C-alpha positions, 0 to 999 in steps of 0.5 A: 541934870536932865536927860530925854528919855530914849525910846521909852514911853514909860516917861518923858525925860530923867532929873538926876536919875528921877523919870518924869512923866508930863501929862497935858489937858485943855480946860474944856467944857463938858455939855452933857454933864453941865461944867468945866473940867480937865481931864489927863488920860493914858497915865499908866499908873500901877493899879495895885501900887501906884508908887511902883509905876514906870516913872517916879514923877507925874507932871501935870499942865492944865493948859487954860485961858488964865496960863499953863499951870503946873503940878506935881501929882501925887498920883492918888487925886482925882484918879479914875480906871477906864474899864477895859482899856485900863490894863491898856491905855491907862488910868484917867484923871479928872478934876471938875467944876461946879455943876451949872458953873458955866463961867470958866473963870470961877469954875477954875477957881474951884479946880485949883482949890482942888488941887491945892487942898490936896497932896499935888504940889503946885510948881508954876504958872507960865503965861500965854503971852510968855516969849519962850511960848511965842518962840516954841510956836513959830519954830512949829508948822501951821497946827491942826487949829489953824487950819480950820480956823472958821470952818463949818463944824471945826468949833464942836466937840468931836462927837458933835462933828461925827453926828453932824458928818454921819447925817450928811454921810447918810444923806449923799447914801439916800441921794446915790441910791434913790431907790433904796428905803433908808431906815434907822439901825436896830442895832449899834454894830451899823448906823442905818439900814438900805435895804436889807445892807447894813451900813458904818460909817466913820468920820476922822479929821485930818491931824498933824501928828507933832511926835510923827511928823505928818498929817494923818487922818485915822478911824477908829472903832471899826469892827471888821473880821478877825481870826478868833475874836468876830468870825465877820465884820458887823456891818456890810458897807463902810463908808467913810468921811474924811474931814479936812480943811478943802471940805468933806470927802465920802468914800465906801472903804473896801474893808481892807485898805490901810487896816492895822489892829491894835493889839489887845484893844482890837476885841473890844475897839476894833481896827483903825484905818490909819493914812498918811501923808508923807513924813516931814510934809507940814503942808496940809494941802500936799499932805491931803493930795498924796492921801487922796492919790493912794485912796483912788488908786485903781489898785485898791477897792476904795471908791469916792463917792462925794465931795462937800466943799466949804468955804470959810464962815468969816473974812 
């Protein structure tokens, strides 16, 4: 008999007393290393003895063009520590295709060969045309992928999109301050200099949170002042680029609104700035309006600097 975990984030369900944790990952191309891989994140295995982790079985679901392939992991294969974040966020599990092999099908064959040669156990393959999957998809609200379909930057990796948005915001900053000299940063703590002001730019995408049932936009790794950690922020101004299906909104942040810590990770990773739409509101446009209303409120110190509208690239 299976029972869902009630409030326990260490595993997803129990099967006759066996605590089962499920991790999923999409097969993707790594442009830097020129290879296909699957990468499972935040796997909280005990460093000294994986068998004593807070779950008994680890199932991996590989989302690939060939289907959804499910394995029972051996708690060893492909495991990699994540540096200082391991204690908080857990380990990663990486399985790579051959370097330079651009064909996803041949790369997937190699990935599966590695898993099959290990102590991992193949459980099954679900076709992407499976009727049950179609029913589950039909019951869900419009996904993030769907609302950004055919929009500029939608097909880029998170890093490439972030770099493009940063370049856009820098151009906006230059246009708004024609008398200010914009120069490259000489530190990783900020992104550019405007005269003597150190400018930091962060970008984030409006996304649907399935677990929390709301649209959300969350900016990460912002090194603000923190008692006992940083005496002051590592920059003078924080500019935010909100990547939405409507376009890119650029705001100057007041260094206070919607700021939250990340527990022990705050020391290394910084703060979060997170804005949520109404819980249960599945319409992204309504949710975005609610978020913008908060940002534009006179009671807070954020300021809208620009809006760059989008149009569909196809159709």
